[in-house]
Phi, psi and omega in degrees: 000311179297323179296321178296318178297321180295319179295318179297317179296320178297316179298315179297320179296319178296316179299315180294329182296329178295330180287342183264356179290124179294158183303317184287353178267352179288144180298144178300138178090003178259139178295135177248117185296322179296314178299316181298314180299318181296318180292322177295320176295317180298323177301314177298322180294318181291318176296325176301329177297323183277303177234109016257355193303296182297322179302315180287322178302310180288318184299325179293337185273339183273174175287153190296338179283356181240011187294318180292327181298321179293317176302316180294324175301311182293316180291318179298316178298319178304312181291316183297311182293327175303315180293314180300314181299320182290318184288311184207348185298314180300320181295314179297323182284320193233004171275174190295295179053228178234198183293339189246331181220143169282170177265193182254024182294338179248014177299148183058028176065027178297124177076001180262112184211175177288345180275334179275141183254145167243098190070240181253011180236157176299143178301329176301322179294318177296318179304309185284329176297312179292333176301320183294329176292317178297329179288311189284336184296305175294336176298324179298325184295335182309322183299336182286324184246020179304145173078008181207352179261140178300144177298320179298319179294323177300314181292314179300312180297313183298317181293311181293319179298320177302316183289315189270340181244300187298313185296311179294322178296319176301315179298316182294327184269317191250344176283145185301329180259013184289154184300308181289325177300319179294333177283349182086018180297136179257118175214091190298311187225012171122030174299314176278307187300319185260299194280319178293316178296315181294317180296319179295312179298324179298318179296314179298317180295317180299321180290318184281323179288328179093173184282153171297148179302123180095348181284137003262004186289324182275126177298135179227066182289158175303140182276341184206091181292333176299315177298319179298318180291325175296317176298321177300314179299318179295318177296316182300311180294316180298332181296338175298324175286322179304307183271313181296323179292336182290351170290341180059025178196156175269084187219189182295326178295320176297319179297315179294322177301320178291319179301310183288336176290337173276322185289311186302309180293330178296313178296315183298319179296317179294319179296317181298312181289335175295319177297314177300317182301316181289322184278319189247350180087350180217141173273135183257151174297322178298319178296317178300313181297315182295316178299318179300316180293322176299317178295324177292317178298319184289325182282345184303310181288344188253349195305324184278352187235341182261159178259184183302319180293323174297322179295323177297315180296314181296318178299316182293312182295317182297323180293316179297313182294315181296321177298315178300316182291322183281347180245280186299310184297313180297318179292321182293315181278338173081015178274153182255081172273092195308316187241023171061045176292320182297309183293314187282306185274314181297302181288326175299315178297321178296314180302310181295321181295322179284316185290340176298335179296338179256311189276354172286340181294138178298335178294337179246025175091003180275186185263350187266121176264160182048050190258124178266097186296321183291319176296319178295321179300317179300316180296317181296314182295317179300316180296318179296311182297314180298319180295318179298313181297310181298313182297318181297314182295310183293319178299318179299313181298314180300312182295319179296319179296315179297320180298318180292319186284311187226352182089145180265324194255145175290164178291163178301324180294314179297317179298319181292321182274344179108141180288337177304307182284318185290319182267330190236351179067025181221168175229149180284333182228147180290333181220000000 
């Protein structure tokens, strides 16, 4: 009897010992349940950023007759990109191919299953996590042409743009054989892949679609700041999955990514309202929300490598630059970027991508030792410039083709009565 109890205790001890093995002690190529759980949670958080987060953030900023149209843009893009990613998008982004494009070896989900591993997680988990990035990137562009682009044009542009811009840039930056990856470019969670591409495309779209009727002489205040702030909160919380999940493991790098993802937007929001306070005498809720998103965009490329002090610097600089771009630059150049995608996401992403070359260094609180900041800076700047040029050219071509074939802009009557009724036959509010 005692011998049986001793054997049972020994067996129980052996089983429990496996639970105490640290993640980094697990053999390479073995699935890690903790890492897998974290990536699945992060996937949900990133999708939460798009629907409902970004949808509510943008919808609160437009006029009430266009609130449903913004929701439909975000929801429609979510469904469309999901299908593209499943059929061939994932393959183009992450299969071997060449320096610029993946091949079609994983098209139609060939070989992608829960049994195959990507690092310590199932490839299926990696597949769906990266899908959410592909979804939200064209979703960000919506803010530039809100209240005036046809729903059909939004879908055509988003789908083609995803294939011709997002997928190859993703492959170049994040695929092991990608062109920018081989240069050593650092983009932890999408400063280049997400924010620079979206900001550049937003500028081209704003220029080609044209200004809203009455802009800038007619006041166009947000119709529901409460909705916007709720959307801001959803984006802020969801961003923990965006950046923390990009470590692709439940480890110290993910923890630091989450820490700096909280610090940067906090600093950026405070800096933005401080500028408003000095200029206008009052800090606005809109300013706080806009500053926070700029700080979140800026910390995205740097999150896995910079420390808390670096996050403070990135948050402060990104807020100042984004404020300048969303006010002085936009007014000076005269383009109608309705919801400030260019200033907040484009310039925010550029700031973070460049500053990671300095604050990733262990000398400035980052994680990288023996780090050559100047060499890294050259790689970062080259990647940013090349991405801007490529994205601008391809976005222009796509938009011009759509304009020739079916038109980009709704009629004057639809714009005056609202895209909710004109495009969808519904209204967001009864009165």
